[in-house]
C-alpha positions in Angstrom: 80.8 56.1 85.1 77.0 55.9 85.2 75.2 56.3 81.6 78.5 58.3 80.3 78.2 60.6 83.3 81.7 61.5 84.8 82.6 59.9 88.0 82.3 62.9 90.8 84.8 62.9 93.7 83.7 65.4 96.4 86.6 67.0 98.5 86.1 68.9 101.8 87.7 69.8 104.9 87.3 72.3 107.7 88.6 75.9 107.5 92.5 75.8 107.1 92.8 72.1 106.5 94.5 72.6 103.1 91.6 71.2 100.9 92.2 73.7 98.2 95.7 73.0 97.9 94.9 69.1 97.8 92.3 69.7 95.0 95.1 71.7 93.1 97.3 68.6 93.5 94.3 66.3 92.0 94.1 69.1 89.2 97.8 68.6 88.5 97.0 64.9 87.9 94.3 65.9 85.3 91.2 65.9 87.4 89.1 69.0 86.5 88.0 70.8 89.8 85.0 72.7 90.3 85.5 75.1 93.3 82.2 75.9 94.9 83.1 78.4 97.3 84.9 80.6 94.3 81.8 80.1 92.1 79.3 80.8 94.9 81.0 84.1 95.4 80.7 84.8 91.5 77.1 83.8 91.5 76.3 86.0 94.3 77.7 89.1 92.2 76.5 88.2 88.8 73.3 86.0 89.0 70.5 88.8 88.9 67.8 86.3 90.4 70.1 85.5 93.4 71.0 89.3 94.0 67.2 90.0 94.0 66.7 87.3 96.5 69.5 88.4 98.8 68.3 92.0 98.7 65.0 90.9 99.6 66.3 88.8 102.7 69.2 91.2 103.9 68.1 94.6 102.6 69.8 97.0 100.2 73.0 97.0 102.3 73.7 93.6 101.1 75.5 95.2 98.1 77.7 98.1 97.6 79.6 99.4 94.6 82.1 96.5 94.7 79.3 93.9 94.8 78.2 91.8 97.7 78.9 93.3 100.9 80.5 90.5 102.5 81.4 92.2 105.9 77.9 93.2 106.2 76.4 89.7 105.3 79.0 87.9 107.5 77.8 90.0 110.5 74.1 89.1 109.5 74.7 85.5 109.4 77.7 84.8 111.9 75.6 84.2 114.8 72.2 83.6 113.4 71.4 80.2 112.1 68.0 81.3 110.7 69.7 84.0 108.5 72.5 81.6 107.4 70.0 78.9 106.5 68.2 81.6 104.4 71.3 82.7 102.7 72.2 79.1 101.8 68.7 78.3 100.6 69.2 81.1 98.2 72.9 80.3 97.1 73.0 76.5 97.2 70.4 75.8 94.3 72.0 78.3 92.2 75.6 76.7 92.8 73.9 73.4 92.1 72.8 74.3 88.8 75.9 76.0 87.9 77.9 72.8 88.7 75.5 70.8 86.5 76.1 73.2 83.6 80.0 72.9 84.3 79.7 69.2 84.4 78.2 68.8 80.8 81.2 70.6 79.5 83.7 68.2 81.0 85.3 65.2 79.0 87.2 63.8 81.9 86.0 60.4 83.4 86.7 61.8 86.8 85.7 65.2 88.0 86.1 66.9 91.4 83.8 69.2 93.3 85.5 71.1 96.1 83.2 72.6 98.9 83.9 73.7 102.3 80.2 72.6 103.2 79.9 69.5 100.9 78.6 67.7 103.8 76.5 70.1 105.5 74.7 71.3 102.4 74.0 67.6 101.4 76.0 67.9 98.2 77.9 64.9 99.1 75.1 62.7 98.1 75.4 63.7 94.5 79.1 62.5 94.5 80.3 59.0 93.8 83.0 59.5 96.7 83.7 61.8 99.3 87.3 62.9 100.3 88.0 64.8 103.5 91.2 66.5 104.2 92.2 66.7 107.8 94.7 68.6 109.7 95.2 68.8 113.5 93.2 71.6 114.9 96.1 73.3 116.7 97.9 73.4 113.2 94.8 74.8 111.5 94.3 77.5 114.1 98.1 78.7 113.6 97.7 78.5 109.8 94.6 80.6 109.8 95.8 83.2 112.2 98.7 83.7 109.8 97.0 83.5 106.6 94.0 85.6 107.5 95.2 87.8 110.5 92.6 86.5 112.7 92.7 86.1 116.4 92.5 82.7 118.0 89.1 83.5 119.2 87.9 84.6 115.6 89.3 81.2 114.2 87.8 79.1 117.0 84.4 80.7 116.2 84.8 79.9 112.6 85.8 76.2 113.3 83.1 75.7 115.8 80.7 77.0 113.1 81.6 73.9 110.9 80.9 70.2 111.6 83.6 68.2 113.2 86.1 66.1 111.8 84.5 63.1 113.3 81.2 63.9 111.5 83.2 64.2 108.1 85.1 61.0 108.6 81.7 59.3 109.0 80.6 60.5 105.6 83.9 59.9 103.7 85.1 57.3 101.5 88.8 58.5 101.8 90.6 60.5 104.2 93.8 62.7 103.2 96.0 63.4 106.2 97.6 66.9 105.9 99.8 67.1 109.0 103.1 66.6 107.1 104.7 69.0 104.4 103.5 69.5 100.8 105.3 66.6 99.7 103.4 64.3 102.2 100.3 66.0 101.0 100.9 65.5 97.3 101.8 61.8 98.1 98.4 61.5 99.9 96.7 62.9 97.0 98.4 60.6 94.4 97.8 57.4 96.6 94.0 58.5 96.8 93.9 59.0 92.9 95.3 55.5 92.3 92.5 54.2 94.7 89.7 56.2 92.8 90.7 55.2 89.5 90.3 51.5 90.5 86.6 52.3 91.1 86.0 53.3 87.7 
């Protein structure tokens, strides 16, 4: 811990890798977890400054009666890196500030930041260690198709939009293998937690 600051473990993984399940196991071990993706969705609906910027960038259709028009936004950014970059430049700073506020309220020595794009966004640089959850691509494809009802082509498009596992490994201090069952994943999490505690 630096200057009474909690030790920050970042956890990430590609779509369908099981990072959220792994993060829940860490939570069961007493580690408070900040879920960046969930918080980003809330911020896009509740932060008036963010909403104004999104409407300026994407037009009035960006929001409907239910809040952020996810289908519309997804179509705008899916194959348009400039639009995606624009959206990230609006949302990331707000999520960063939200995390900082959340961090101040934590009393645990170790806290965890869960984010799908922890590495791509540069957030990993603010973490003391980075954990990547890995699962074989074929298993991930089957899992996402079953979970989200996507076709194989849709799943591959999403996987290809993210960085590769090789790139994740290069930036990671710990790797959690999620190619077994839930008991295997829980054991991997427990082993990693023991290693992290030794760093305090």
